[in-house]
N, C-alpha and C positions, 0 to 999 in steps of 0.2 A: 500388248500383254497376250500371252498364249495360255490356253487352258491348263497347260503342264507347269506354269509358273508357281512355285510354292515359296519361294524366298526373294528377298530383294536383289540378291544376286541374280537370281533367274530373270528377274524383271530387266535387269540391265543387260543381261545377255540377250534377251528377245529384242530390246532397244538396238542393240549393235547390229544384230541380224537385219532389222527393218531399215535402218537409216543412220549408219554411223557418223554422218557428217553434220546432221542437225544439232542444234543447240539443245542442251540439257540443263545446264546451270549457268546463270549469269548473276554474278556476285557484286554487289555494290557495298562499299563501307563509306558512309557519309561523315564519318569522322576524319578520314584520311583522303578521300577523293578516289580511292581505288575502285577499279572495275576490272573484273575477270570474266571472260566467257569461255565456257568449256563445252565442247562438243561431246556427243555421245562418246565417240572414240577416244578423246583425250580424257575424259573422266574415267572411262573404263581402264585407260592405261595407269592413271593414278591409283585406281582401286587395285589393279593387278600388283602393281609396285609395293602397295601398302600391305596387301594380303601376303605377299612373300615376306615382307619384314616381320609381320606378325608370326608366320608359321616357322620361318627359319631362324632369324635372328632372335625373336622373342620367345620362342618355343611355345607359342600359344596353340591350344588344342581345343577341339569342340568340347563344349561345357564350361569353359573357362570364363572368368567374369571380368570384363573391363570397365572400370570406372571412367566414364568420358566426361571431363571437366572442360567442356569448350562451348562457346556461343554459337549461334547459327552462323555458319561460315562454310565456304565451299570446301575447305580442308575437313571439316567436321562431317559434312555429307559423304566425302570420300572414305572417312573411317567407319561411318555407319555400314556402307556396302562392303568394304573390306572384311569387317568383323563378320558380316553375314556370309560372306565367301568361305570363311575359316570354320564358321560355326560358333564363333565366340559370342556370348551374351553381352550386349551393351547395356550399361546402366548408367542412365542419363543423370549427371550430377550425383553419382553414387558415392557411397563411402569408400575411400580409397583403403582404409584399413582391412575391409573385409573382401577386396578385390584381389584377383590374380595379377592384374596389371592396371597401370593408370595412365591415361593420356590427358595432358593438361596444357592450358594456355598460360600465358605468362601471368595472370592474375590469381591463379590458384595453386602455384607451386608449393606454398607452404603447406596446404592442405593435402597435396599429392604426396608429400614426402612421408605420409602416414602409411603409404602402401609398402609392404615388405617384399613385394614382387618387382617386375620390371616396371621402369617409369620412362615415358616419352614425353617431350616437351615440345610445344609448338610456338613459335615466336608470333604467328599471325600477322607477320610484317607483310607488305605488299610484295607480289611475285614469289611468295612462299620463302621469303628470306630467312637467314640463319640468325640465331641469337649472337649479338655482339661478343658476348661472354657466355660460355655454356654453363648452365646452372648445374651445381654440384649434385651428382646422383642421378642425372637424366641423360638420355640419349637425345639429341637434337634431330628431330624428324627431318628437317630441311638437309642435314648432312647425311642421314642414313638411307633415305628413300631413293635417291637418284640411281644408285648403283644396283638396285634391285632389278630382277627380271621383269620384262615386259608382259609375260603370260603367267598365269597362275592356274594350278591344279591342286586341290586339297588332297593331303595325305589320307584323310578319312572322309568318307562320304557326310554331308551335312544333312541331319534329320530336320525337316521342315516343322515337326510337330514338337520339338523341344523349345525351352524358352530361349528367346533370341532378343528380346528388348524390354527393359525395365524403365518406366517413365510415369511419374506422377503416382507412384504406389501400386502400379499394375504392371505384371509380367505377361508379355505377349510371345506366342511363338512365331516363327517365321511366317507360317501359313496365315495366322491370324493378322499379322502386319499387312500382308499382301491383300487379304480379304478386306480389311477395314480401309486400306488406301484405295482400292477399286471402288468401294462403296462411296468414299469421300469424293472421289473424282467424278463419279456419276451424279452426286448431290449437287456438285458446283458446275455441272455441265462440261467437264473437261474432257478432251478427246485428242486425236493427233492434230498437231499444230497449235493446240492452246498454250498460252503463256499466262501463268498466274503470277502476280506481284505478291510477296509475302515479306512482312517486317516482323512476324511473330518469332518469339523466341522458341529454340529447340528443347526448351525445358517442359513442353507439354505435348500430348499426342497431336493436337492440332497443328502446332507449330512443325513438327516432324512430317506430319502427312502432307500439309499443303506446301511446305519448305522443300519436299524431296519426294516422298513415296507416292502420292497421289499423281503428280505429273509424271513420274516414272511409269506407273501403272497404266496411264492412259495414253501415252505416246506424245505427251505435252512436254513442257519446260517450265522452270521456275526463274522468276527474277526475284533473287533472294537478296534482302536488304538488311544490312546491320546499321544500327543508328539512325533508322529512317525518321525519327522524331526530329532530327536536325535539318530535315528537308522541308521547305515552306510549301504552302499549297500550289504555287505556281510551278516550283521545281518537280513536285510530285506529278501534276498533270504533264509536264513536259517528259518525264520519265517514262509515263504510261504510253505516251504517243511514240517517242523514240524507240522504245523497246517492243512496240506492238502488242501490249498487254491486252488480253482478253477477258481476264477475270482477277479478281483481288479476293483477299482472305476474308472471312466473315467478320 
């Protein structure tokens, strides 16, 4: 993290400059057996493509509100930083009816249809797979994102002091997200090379921070686990060992 970092997108840029090859997000889904490891460079490429999709195809602009109806998942992490790159406010589990666009997983499509703006659906299948049948009224993220550019530049500068994240009834600016993430990282002793294991929901600040922002702010990485409750004690201990986990969530 550099002194000039004021947005999550800035944090990713600093991480990319420091060591693009190091792991950033290692994702497990213990319901499907999926494991995905994203280096800083690979994660940044996904973010750039998603930000280009937002800005060009979905016509999103700074100040727009995105209802993000997704679980803790590596693709959700990508969307969080992509929205930061464009200047779009991310409303975690927000009301689609009052949002400019909605991003939905397969379990919230009915709710997401309340959005009168752009709608994007993610299958959350292993390897970022497509929907077998495209949900009516939605763009399939897995279809739309591969053709997007690998580099991103916002049409308008992103103001780090405008609302960027809404979670748990609280709105935070980008600068506040970065400040809180750095404080959380310090509180958990996270630093360069740290690996924190998190099975927390992205529906709370703690889940977002330890599941993405704090590792990003500290030069560490996260082992992000969905359906972690399906892993027994022995399996959890084995994962901590194999993934070289140095910290766990509170």
